[in-house]
N, C-alpha and C positions, 0 to 999 in steps of 0.2 A: 503436538507440533513437531515437525521434522526440523531439528536444529543442527544437523550434522554440517560441518563446514564443507564447502565444495569450491574448488577453483576449476574443475572440469566444466566445459561449456556444453550444455545440452544442444542437440541438433535444433536449429532454428533460432537460437539465441545469440549466435556470434555477432551479427550486425548490431544488435542492441548493446551487448557488452562492450564491443569495440567503441561504439559511439559514446556510451556513458564514460568509458575510460578516458576518452579524449576530452570530454567536458570536465571531468574531475581533475585532470592534469592541469587545467587552466586556473585552478584555485580561485574560483569565483566566490562571491558572498552566498549566503544561504538562499535568498530569494532568486538571485541570478542563476544559481545552480539548479534550483527547482524548475525554473522556466526553461533553461537550456536542455535539461534532461527530459522534460515533458516533450519538447520538440523532437528529441531523438526517439523517445518511446512512441510518439505519434507516427513517426516515419517507419518504425520497425516493430509495431505492435504484433506480437505473435498470435497464432490461432490456438484453438482449444486442443489440437493434437500435440501441443507442447507437453501436456500432461498425459499420463497413462489413464485408461478408464478407471482404474482403482483410485487414483489421485483425484480425478474429477467427480467421484461419487460423493465426497464429503463425509461427514460424520453426524449421526443424530445427536451427539453430545455437545456440539458447538462448531463454529467455523474452524477450519484448518489452515495452517500456513505451511507451505513447502518451500524451503530454501532451494532455489534453482542455481544460484551462483553467489558466492561471497568472497570478498577480499577485504583488505584493510580499510578501504575508503568508500566502498558501496556494496550493496547486496541487491539481488533480484529475487523476489519472493512471489509465489502464486498463492492467492488466498481463495479458498473454496467455501462457499456459503450455501447451506440449504435454505429453502424458503423460510423467512421469519427469523433467521439467526442474526445476531447483532453483537457489536463490541460493547465494552464498557465505555464510559466517557473518558477520553484520554487525550494526551498530546504526545509529541515525538521528540526523540533525542536529536534529530537533524531534519533536513529537508526530505520530502517524499514526493514522488510522482506515482500516479496509478492510471492504468488503462483497463477498461471493462471489456471482457471477452464474452460474457453471457450474464443474464440476470439484470437486475436493477439495484445498484447500490444507492440507497437513500442516505444522504449525509445531513446531519444536523450539527450546526456550528454554534459554539458557545463563547462567551467572554467571562473570565473569572473576575468577580467583583470583590474578592477577598473572603466574604462569608457566604456567598451564593453565586450561582451561575445565571447568566441571562442568555436566552437563545437569541442569536443574531442572524441566523440564516438557515436555509434548507436548500438542498439540491438533489435532483434525481440524476444519477450518472448512468447512462445507457450504453449498450454494447457499441464499441468503436470510439467512445469518448475517452479523452485523456485529460487529466488535470494534475495540479501539483500545489504544494504549499510548503511553508517553512515556518519554524518557530521564530519569534513568539506569535501568538494568534492562531494556533493550529489546534485548538481544543475542539474535539468533535466526537460524535458517535456515528457508526455506520451500521446499516441494516439492509439485508436483502429483502426487498419488498415485492419481488416477482414470485411467480408460481414455479419457477424452474431453479435448478442449482445455479448459483452465480459463481463466476470465476473472474478474478481480476489479477493483473500483474502489477506489483508494486516495486519501485526502485527506491531504496533508502540510502541516504548519505552516511551510512554506518555499516559496520560489519555485524549484522544481527546474529551470525553464527557464534561470534565471540560474546556479544552482549546478552543473547538469549531472547531479545525482543527489540523492536523499534520504539516501544512505549517508554516515555520518560516518566510520566506521572499519570495515575488514575485519579479521577475526580469523583468524590462522593459528597458533593455539596448540594444543598437544595437548589432547585431551579425555580426562579421567579420571573 
């Protein structure tokens, strides 16, 4: 995972970073921030040439995260998934929005019942789609179910270059 802090703005990201900065400056609640940042991401979703061909290739060892921009209050991260790659079941330290550039991100949502998880929903996120969420209630697993390398852009309400990840907790509970 590329976790080097960066405040330099890659070509093509300036409108997104500027718009997110304006939302963050408003100091909204978690859900309101996720909704407002999703609107900004929808309006300024970059294309695949945001990443180099090497970055877009992914890794056979698991999905990769590339920090594209990070500052104290938010980060922009590109996630690259080869077909079939997936995350552990997890939740996040803050709000998150994401936009799909390629592939299909299949998301399974869960509720923590204390001693087990219950599946509460599924969604296939397709290229061009943007969504977002905020804790609590953001427990999920994501998998690239397409036959192509998937690329998505995530905006987190935290400095992941400092934290090392946007993940708050990994869940290893039985699913019933």
